[in-house]
C-alpha positions as CSV (number, residue, x, y, z in Angstrom):
1,M,46.1,-3.6,-51.9
2,M,44.0,-5.7,-54.1
3,Q,40.3,-5.6,-55.6
4,F,39.0,-8.4,-57.2
5,N,36.3,-7.5,-59.8
6,I,34.1,-9.6,-61.8
7,K,33.1,-8.5,-65.6
8,D,30.3,-10.0,-67.7
9,N,29.0,-12.3,-64.9
10,N,32.1,-14.8,-65.3
11,K,35.4,-13.2,-65.5
12,L,37.3,-12.1,-62.6
13,S,40.1,-9.4,-62.6
14,C,42.4,-8.3,-60.1
15,S,44.0,-4.7,-59.5
16,M,46.6,-4.3,-57.4
17,Y,48.3,-1.2,-56.1
18,Q,51.7,-1.4,-54.6
19,R,53.3,1.7,-52.7
20,S,57.0,0.9,-53.5
21,N,58.2,-1.9,-55.7
22,D,61.8,-2.5,-56.7
23,E,61.9,-3.2,-60.4
24,A,64.6,-5.9,-60.7
25,C,63.6,-7.9,-58.0
26,G,60.3,-7.5,-57.2
27,T,58.2,-7.2,-60.5
28,C,58.4,-10.3,-62.1
29,F,57.9,-12.2,-59.2
30,N,54.8,-10.0,-58.2
31,I,53.3,-10.3,-62.0
32,A,53.4,-14.2,-61.5
33,S,52.3,-14.6,-57.9
34,Y,49.2,-12.3,-58.5
35,S,48.1,-13.6,-61.7
36,F,48.5,-17.2,-60.3
37,L,46.3,-15.8,-57.1
38,T,43.6,-14.7,-59.9
39,H,43.5,-18.0,-61.4
40,L,43.1,-19.9,-58.5
41,L,40.6,-17.5,-57.7
42,A,38.5,-17.9,-60.3
43,F,39.0,-21.6,-60.8
44,H,37.6,-21.8,-57.2
45,C,34.7,-19.8,-57.7
46,D,33.8,-20.9,-60.9
47,L,35.0,-17.9,-63.0
48,E,37.4,-17.5,-66.0
49,P,40.4,-15.5,-65.2
50,Y,40.4,-12.4,-67.0
51,E,43.3,-9.8,-66.5
52,F,45.6,-8.6,-63.7
53,I,45.9,-4.9,-63.5
54,Y,49.2,-3.8,-61.7
55,Y,49.5,-0.2,-60.1
56,K,53.0,0.9,-58.8
57,G,53.9,3.6,-56.5
58,N,57.3,4.3,-55.9
59,C,59.1,2.3,-58.6
60,H,63.1,2.0,-58.4
61,I,65.7,0.7,-59.9
62,Y,69.3,0.5,-58.0
63,E,72.5,1.3,-59.8
64,E,73.7,-2.2,-58.9
65,H,71.0,-3.5,-61.1
66,I,71.1,-1.5,-64.2
67,S,73.5,-3.9,-66.2
68,N,71.1,-6.6,-66.2
69,I,68.3,-4.8,-66.7
70,K,69.6,-3.5,-69.8
71,I,70.2,-7.2,-70.8
72,Q,66.8,-8.0,-70.0
73,L,65.1,-5.4,-71.9
74,Q,66.8,-6.8,-75.3
75,R,65.3,-10.2,-75.0
76,K,62.4,-11.4,-76.7
77,P,59.9,-12.4,-74.2
78,Y,58.5,-16.1,-74.5
79,E,54.8,-16.7,-74.7
80,F,53.4,-17.2,-72.0
81,P,52.9,-20.5,-69.8
82,T,49.8,-22.0,-69.6
83,L,47.9,-23.0,-65.6
84,Q,45.9,-26.0,-65.6
85,I,44.1,-26.7,-62.0
86,I,43.6,-30.5,-62.0
87,N,41.6,-30.9,-58.6
88,K,38.8,-28.4,-57.1
89,R,38.7,-28.3,-53.5
90,E,36.2,-27.7,-51.0
91,N,38.3,-25.3,-49.0
92,I,40.4,-22.8,-50.6
93,N,43.2,-23.6,-48.1
94,D,43.4,-27.2,-49.3
95,Y,45.1,-26.9,-52.4
96,N,48.8,-28.6,-52.8
97,E,51.2,-28.6,-55.1
98,S,49.8,-31.2,-57.2
99,D,46.8,-29.5,-58.0
100,F,48.6,-27.1,-60.6
101,V,50.0,-28.4,-63.8
102,V,52.2,-25.4,-65.8
103,S,52.8,-26.1,-69.2
104,N,54.8,-24.7,-71.7
105,Y,57.2,-22.5,-69.4
106,K,60.3,-21.1,-71.0
107,H,62.7,-18.7,-69.8
108,H,66.0,-17.0,-70.8
109,D,69.4,-17.6,-68.6
110,P,68.9,-16.3,-65.1
111,L,69.7,-12.6,-64.4
112,E,71.6,-12.1,-60.7
113,F,69.6,-9.2,-58.8
114,K,71.0,-9.1,-55.2
115,M,68.9,-7.4,-52.6
116,V,69.9,-3.6,-51.8
117,V,69.5,-3.0,-48.5
């Protein structure tokens, strides 16, 4: 469930509640995708992206993921990348990959987390 709010007449925030979350496989993807969505909606509506607030219910870490999560927790985070949206489309469904520029994206070596079924 998502809820968008406008603060100070121009700052868009997104609050998202997720009923259940695989911490190793889902959290990073969800933070990135819903933050990206907040930026897109703010840009499209002539607002400023402000914050993404993430509430999670049944958070779980599978035993198979513990060793890699320990590695991840020891890593120092890099500075956040920036997002620039270079074209404003009339219809929000008309945006495409070439409308977005991500700069200063740095990452650590990947850790493999297999989906547990």
